[in-house]
N, C-alpha and C positions, 0 to 999 in steps of 0.2 A: 620317268622323266628327268631329264638333266638340266642342270643349270650351271652357269659359270660360278665358281667359288673363289678363284684367284687367278690373276694373271702373273705369269712368272717371267721376269726379265732378266736376260743375261747381261751382266755388267762386269767391268774389269775392277772396280773400285766401290766395294760395299758402303764404306762410310760416306763417300761423295754422293752415291745414288740415294742413300737414306736421307741425306741433307737436303739435296735438291727436290725429291719427290715429297718429302714431308712438308716443305714449305709450299711447293706448288699445288699440292692437293689438299692440304690441311689434314694430313694423315699422321699417326703416331706409331711408334714401334710397338708391336704385340708382345714382345718380350726381348731381352737383350740379344742383339745380333752376335754371330760369330764371324770368323774371317771368310766363310765360304756362303752364308745364307743369312738373310734378314727378311721380316715380314712387317709390312705396314697395313694398318686398318684405318679407317675413317675415325676421326676424332669423336665425331657424333654417333658412331655405330651404324650409319646407313650407308651402304655401298660395298663395293668388291674389295676384296683383299688384294694387295700388290706385293709380291713376293721378289726377291732378288737372288740370284744364284750367280756365284762368281765364276766368270770365263777367263781364259787366258788369251784367247784369240783377239787380235785387233780387227778382224773382219766383221762387217755389220751382221748383226743377228737377223734371223727371219721372223721378226715379230713388229708389231705396229699398234699404236694405241690412238684412238680419237677421243678427244676431250671436248665435251659440248659446252657452248657458252652463249648466253644472250648479250654479252658485252666483249666480243672476241678481241677488238683492238686493245682495250685495256688489259685483257688477260695475256695476250701476245707480249705486250710490254712488260708486264709484271714477271713473266716467265723468262724474258731475256734478262731482265735485271737480276734474276735468281742464278743466271748461268746458261740458260739455253742459247742456242745460235740459231740464225735463220739462213738456211743454205740457198744457193741459187736454185730455182725451180720454175718450170714452165706451168703457168697456171691457164686454165682455160678461162675464157672471157667472163663466165658467170660464176667462178669458183666461189664456194662458201666455206673455204678452209685455208688455213696457213700451215705449211709445213715447218716443223722446228726440229732440232736436234738436242737432246739432253746433254749434260756434261760428258756422258760417256759415249757421245756420237750415235745414240739411238734415235731413229726418227719417230716422230709423233706429230698428230695434227690437232689444231685447234679448229673446231667446226662452229660456224655461225648458225645458231638454232632460232634466230629470230624468224618470225613469219616473213615469207617473201612475197 
């Protein structure tokens, strides 16, 4: 049986990714990063590992992360204050998500997990 052990995110700037995602998810460095790779883990030890691999292309990477929240409006505001941006997006009428970009322009979503 397989299970996800880590998400590997291609970024152009390792320190910037570490700063944003550490604050966004309350994660900490597993050990000191180098210029090409870093690993974040949950501060409380519960959850997936998030790894960053340095890339040189400015083209969007083919990855995507969904972050679940029972207070998505507050989380979207908090993430934007940390440096995320909200791109133009065509949402369907009953959308339960908000698309954001991290400081390295990687797309991710905040999903409303409240009962509908």
